[in-house]
N, C-alpha and C positions, 0 to 999 in steps of 0.2 A: 504493501499502500504506500503510495505517495502524496501527500497537502499539497499544495502551491497553493500561493497568494497570487490572486488576480484583484484589479481595481476597474470594477460592475456599476454603473451608475453613481463617482462619487465615493463610492465604499472598496475598503482592503475586503474582497472575501474569502472562504479558504475553501479550495475546490479537493475534494478526494479522488483519486485516481489509482486504477488498478494497473499493472508490468503484464503484457501480454508480449508469448516468444513464438515467432516465425518459426516456419522449416526450417526456413537459409539460416535461423542463426541471431538473425534480428529482434531486435526488441520494440516493444510502442508503448504508452499511455495509451490508457483506455478510460474516458470519465465513466465516475462512479456517479457522485450527487456532490448538491455546495454543500457544506457541511455550517456556513453561518457563515458571520461579523465579525472581524479580525477590529478592526482600529476604524473608528469616522473618521474622516477628514474637515478638514476646516470647516464647517456649516456656511453657508449662504442663507443671507438674512433678504428678510424683503427692505426696500428701502426704508429708511422712515420710522423702522422700530425693533427697539432695541430691545437685544439678546435677551432672554428671563435666566439666570445661576438658580444652582439648585446645588448644597454642600449632603451630600448623603453622611452617614455614619452607623455603623455596628459596635454594640458589644458586646466583649466576652475578645478581644481582635486581641493579637498579640504583635500587630504591629499595621499602619495607614498610611495615606497617600492624603498627605493637610495640604498641601501646595494646590492642587486642579481637579476639576470634578472632569464631567462628562458630561458630554451634553449630548448626549443618548439617552437619556434620564431622561429629557424636557418632554414633558409632553406625557411621564406614566403615574402621577400621581393625583390621588383622591381627592384629598385639599395642602392648602401652602405648609400643611406641617404636617408630623404624625413618626407613627412608629410600623408601620406595616406595609412598606413599597416593595414590592418583590420588581428588580430592576434586570435589567436583560446584561447578560458580561460584554466584559468588553476585554475582550484578545490581543495581544501583543506576545512577539515572539519573546520566549525567555532560556534561549539556549539550547541544549541536548541533557537527557539528563544523564547520568552518570553511566547508566549500560547502556546509550548509546541512541536512543529514540528524540524524536524532538521533542522542545516542551515550549506549554505555554504558558501564559502569567493571566488572569483575570483580574483587572484592577478595579473591577467594581466589589468586585467580593473577593480579594485577596487571597487568590487558592491557584494551585499550578492546577495545569488538563493536558496529556497525554501517556499518562498510565494504558494498561493492559484494559484495566475498567472502566477506563475513559474512551476507550475507544470503539471499545462493546458494546458501550451506552448512547454512542453516535451514531454506530450503526443502524440499532436497533433504533433507535426513534427518527433517525435523520437529522437531525441537528446537534449541533456541540453546546454544547451546555456543560458547567462547572461539577462539582461536589456543591458546591452553596447558592448555587444559582434560586434555591426558595428560601430562600434567608432573608426573611422580612428585615426590611431598613427601618431606619426611623433618619428624616430628609425632612430641609426648612427651603422651601421653593420662596427666590427675591429675600433672600438676607441682610438684615443690617449690615449696609458699603462702611465701612469706619475709613477714612481718607485722614492717616495719626500726623500726618502736618497741620490741618486743620482747625486743631483743638490744644489751648495754651495747656493744657491736664486732659488728660486718659487715664483713667486704671480702670484697670478688666481683672476678672475674680472667676475662680471656681465655686460657683453659690453652690450648697449643699442644704438638706435639711438642719433646723436648729437642732438645739443640743439640749435645748430644756425652752419651756412654752406655756404659759397660763391652759393655750390649747393642751388638755393633757393626753388626746389622738396623734399624737407626733407621727405620720404616715412616712414611709419610705417611700423614697422619688431616686431617678437619674439624675447625677449634675446637671446644673445650668451653667450659663454666663451671664455673670453680673458688669453692670461698667456704667461708669459715670463720665461723663465731659465738664470738664469746665473753660469757658472761653475767657475769661480773667483768673491770673494766678490766685488761687486761694477763695473765690467769688462764689455764688450763688448757681447750684451744678444744675447746666443747664438739659445733660437726662442722664435719671438714676432710674435703671428699669433692666429686669430679666430677659435673658433671650437664651433662643432651643440651637444658635450657634450664629456667629458674626462672621465677615470676610475684610480681614485686615489689610487694608491698601497703602504703599509706600510708591516711594519716585524708583526706577528700575536702574537708574542709574546711579545706588548704592553700592548693587552689583551682591546681594546679603547671601547669594546662591550663584551654581556652578551655569546653573542656566537658567540664561540670561531673560526667558522666554517666561519666569514667573518671576510677578509683579504685585501679587499679593499670598499670601496666608491663613487660609480657610481653617477659622479655628470649632473645633467639636469639644463638644464635652468631655469625653475621654480624656483625648490631649489635654487642654485643661487639668483636667482633675490628675494626670497622672506627671505635668511639669510641675504644679501646687506642692503634688508630696514627694518629689524630689526635692525641692526645695525647703521645701520645711525641715524634711532625715536628710539634706546635705551630703544625695547623692552625687556625684559625676559629672556634671551634665554640660555638654556640647553637641556639636551637627553636624555630621559626617554626609558628604554629596556624594552618591551612584557614582561607584567609577566607574559605564556604563552611561549611562543619562543623565549625570550631573546634577538628578532630582535631591533635594532633602531628606534625610531618611526618619520616621517616626516609629520610635518604639512605643508599642501598649501592652499590657496587662501585663506580665513575666516580664519579660524583656526590657519593662519599662522600673522593674523594683532590680536589678542585678547589674552594674555595671558589665562591657564583652566587650569583644574586639571587634568579632564578625558580624555582618551587620547584610541584613536582607534587601533590599531595596522594592517596597509598594508600588512604587512605579511600574518596572521596568522587570519586576520578578526574579534578577538574577542576585546574585550571595559572591560576589567575588570582591566586596568592601572590608578590607580592616581599617578599623583607625588605629592609630600608636599608642595608645592605652585605653584600659576597658575604659568606655564610658553608659550614657547613655544616652539615647541622641534624637533630638528635639527639633525642626525646626521655630519654634516658639522662642530658642536660645537665639538665636544672631538675631533678631525681633526684637526680644527684650537689650541685649547688647546694643544696640540701638537707637533706641525710642525712650528705653529708663535711663534719668539723670542721675537718683536718689537707688543707692543700694543699699541706704543704712534703714537698720528699725532701731526705732525706740519705743521703751513706756513709758503711755503719758499720765501724767502726777491723775488724770481722773480718779473716784470711786465713786460706786453706786453703794447703797444698801435695797435692796430689791422690797424688801420685808417694808420698807417706810410708804408705798402704794399697795396695800392691801385692796383689795377690787381690782386693779388694773391689769388691763395689761398688758404680756410681754411676750419678748424672744430673745435666746441668749443662744451667741456661735462663740467659738476660740475664733480669734482672726486669725487671717491666711494670706500670705505671700502673694502679691497681687503675681497676676501674665503679665500684666505691662502696665509700668507705673512711672508716666514724664512728668511729673511735678517734681517741683526744685528740692521740695522737702521732701525727710525722713517717710518712711509706713512706719504705722503705728502700729506695737505690734501686744495682744491685751487677749479683753473678751469686752464683743461686740454685743448690744443691749439695742430693741427695739425696742422701746417704751411706751405706749397711749391711753389716756382717758380716755375712753370710749370712739372718737374719732380723733380727738386733738394730741398733738405730739404731743410728750413730755421727754423723751429723747429716742436721740437715735446717734449712736457716739462707742468709741469702743476707750472702756476704763484698764487700769492698774489693773485693778481689785472690785471683785463684783461677790456682796455680799447674798444668801442666801436659802432661807433657812435654816440662819445663824447660824451659817458656814459660808467661810469662801473658799470658790469656787475655784476649780483647778483646770488652767487651759488645756495642757493636755490630757485630762479626762475628759475634759467637752471635743476635744477631736476625736480623740477615738471612738466618743460616741458618734459625732456628726459622717464620722466614715460609714461607720457599722449601717446606717440609717441610709446610705450612697448607694443606689441598686446600678451595678457597673457588669 
């Protein structure tokens, strides 16, 4: 069997052939079937219409592709955001398996294709899909576009469920992305909201990554969570670019918990990139290095006794390191509290010490509780 790539109607398709041998000893190939699309070419959009965008991700992964999105997925969604999308595969050639056969990589589902089981399934179904093609994907259509050089102060954090709340039933939920912007240093927040995913844009002349086509980093909840945990726990963070395609590598899940030297590309499926020392790789690192002005942390002088506010509503979190912090002043480290009397805000701030039920709360224990309630 032979698989060839052909450009048909603006797309790269995979065609399957079988070798036939003539009596003369010569051989020729006979077309069997079209297996599917390998990789969509740059699409043409109608004049006057802006192309839609979508960011997709799945939990439980060990690597991802943070810097790009696939136009092929557009039109596959039933809503503007959700967690139930079934998306088509997006294949690129990924070299060969160690025992010789051609190997392909699905960038949508982060899965190799080409073993005997894959080939048999393609023969039976008449189409080429990876083993994870039925996995539901989270998605956000037309995510918020953040141009980092248009705001004086940008703060971005991984949002997790509170550790303590006046609402006793705290539900576990996936992580999200919380952002606030200020257009005047230390002034009023012009944005203070939480999102499922965001697209961070920067000037391509900065040269943050080896692949010059990348002018943005798509920030997903799993990537934000792993980055925050790595900073919090002091793991060795850096960003390595694929030696084959130049795209930045993103470690997730178990790969984001233990530094390592050999890195697997989520964009092209190659595993031939090695770092000089053991690291956890994320494209958020060079982005943070470029735009974060202050890397210091300070404990504020503020203290709060929640026992003094009987009958008020409150939520308590351990403060966490920002994914991005462009303000000149240091980040505050401590315990963050939202406190309301009905609809009237009393506190929305970070404190050195918080008393609750007569005891001083411990930030580390609060963070452990938050992580336990975070679905990944």
